[in-house]
C-alpha positions as CSV (number, residue, x, y, z in Angstrom):
1,T,-23.5,25.2,20.2
2,H,-24.0,28.9,19.5
3,I,-23.6,29.7,23.2
4,I,-20.3,27.8,23.3
5,F,-19.1,29.7,20.2
6,M,-20.1,33.0,21.9
7,A,-18.1,32.0,25.0
8,I,-15.0,31.0,23.0
9,E,-15.1,34.2,20.9
10,T,-14.9,36.3,24.1
11,S,-11.7,34.7,25.3
12,P,-8.4,36.4,24.4
13,N,-6.8,33.3,22.9
14,K,-10.0,31.9,21.4
15,A,-9.8,28.8,23.6
16,M,-11.5,27.8,26.8
17,T,-11.8,24.7,29.0
18,V,-15.2,23.1,29.4
19,N,-15.3,24.5,33.0
20,D,-14.5,28.0,31.7
21,I,-17.4,27.7,29.2
22,Y,-19.7,26.5,31.9
23,V,-18.8,29.4,34.2
24,W,-19.2,31.9,31.2
25,C,-22.7,30.5,30.5
26,E,-23.7,30.9,34.1
27,T,-22.4,34.4,34.2
28,H,-24.0,35.6,31.0
29,F,-27.2,33.5,31.1
30,P,-28.6,33.4,34.7
31,Y,-31.1,30.7,33.6
32,Y,-28.3,28.2,33.7
33,T,-27.6,28.9,37.4
34,Q,-31.2,28.0,38.2
35,A,-31.8,25.2,35.8
36,G,-31.9,21.7,37.2
37,V,-29.9,18.8,35.9
38,G,-31.3,16.8,33.0
């Protein structure tokens, strides 16, 4: 939940779609681009 908060705080209007949060996490934490499902 902290990572989600970090993502939302970086957006200009303090709101993001789930997909935007997902992309933000992949961009800022490369682990999530390599992690498998589950």
